[in-house]
N, C-alpha and C positions, 0 to 999 in steps of 0.2 A: 846730460846725455848717456854718454858710456857710463854712470853710475848707474845711471836707470836699466839701463840695457846687463848690467853686471859684469860688462865687457870693459877689462885692464888695456890701458892704450896713455900713447902719448900725442898730443895734437902741437903739429908745426904750423904756422903759416906764412905762404911764402908773397909777400904782397908784389912783387917786381914785374909781376905781370898781369895783365887785368884778363876774366875775371879772376880774384885771387885763388889762391890750391891752398885747402884746409885740408891735409896731410895729416892721416890717421894712423901710426904704427900700434900693430897690435901683436899677438902671438893665437894662440891656440883658437881666439874669436873671430880671427876673421871671415871664416864660412860664415857664421852669421851675420855678421855687419856688409857679406856683399848681397848673401844670396844668391841665387839661379838668374844666372849673364844680369848680375849687377840690379837685382830688381829692388834688395833691401839697404844696398845703398843709394840707389833713386829714391825712394822713400824717405830713406832717412836726411837724407840734402832735404828735400820737400819740407820737411817738418823741421829742420833748422833753421831754413828760408822765413819760414812759417811764427817762425820763434823771433831773427833777428827783427824782421821786419814791423814785429809787435814792438819791438825796446828802442828802435830808432827809424825814425823817419826818414833817412836819407836810404837808399835803394845798394844796400849793398850785394854788388856780385861773387862769388864765389863758386869752386864747384869743393865737392865734398870725394877725397880719395881715401883706400883702405887699402894699406901696403902695395900702395902703385898698383891697384887692378884698374883703375879709373887710365892714367899713361898708358900702361900695357892695352889695353883695348883700344882706345883709339889711335896710336900707331899701329895693331894689326888693322884697323877698322882703312888707316890710310896704304897699306900693304896691298890688302884688297882691293880696293879704289882702283889701285896703280897698276894691278895687273888683269883686274877687267877690263880698266881703259885701252891696254895693250891688245890686250883678247880680241875686241868689240875693234880698234883701230886695223891689226895686223888682217883680221879676219874678212873685215868692210861689215859685219853683223853687228844688229843689236844684241846685247845680249842685258836677260832682266834677273835680277838680284832677286833676292831671298828677301820676304817682308822682313822689315826692320822698325824698330824706335825713331822719332824724329828726331832725338838726337844724332843717332847713328847714320840719319839719313844727310845731316846737314853738315857728318864729319866729311862724308863720299864726294855731297856738294862744293864743300868747299876745298876738297884735296884734288878735285879736277876740276874748279873754277877756271885754273890758268892755261891749260889745255887747247889750244887750238885745232884739235883733232877729232875732238869727239865732243859731245854734248850731252848733259842730261838732265832729268825730268823726274819727280815722283807723281805716280801714276797707283789707283784705286783709291778704296777705301779705308780706313781703320778697321782693324788691327792688320789688315791687309795689305798697307800702303807700302808700295816698293821702288824700289830706285830703277829707271830705264835709263845704258849707254849706248849714245847710237854714234857712230861715226860721222865726221863731216865729210863730204866729197869734193874737195876743192876741184 
């Protein structure tokens, strides 16, 4: 796939966790592979999943990452989730986040799932679906 895109890079697969992490390390080509807000990376992952599913009847779960972009983005989303939850809890009022992808909403819900002082829900319709963080008054 990288050859077809004329992008030089190294591919490493980390099978120690599920889903597997397929990491592409590249130099100048990373913006082409990542795209705006990871749109190209998401599309590339979808294409690779389609190819893998045709080659292997067993469903292989993996995430595709380029130069650590996805891992850094996930950490940024977790930090934003914690900051938002602290704000909602401290101020005692609901905080509505900007619209985001289903994957980002899932990250927010998962990051805050263990907190007992707030709850999260998704509201709206695509592409304007967003996460709402509500304080729980005990």
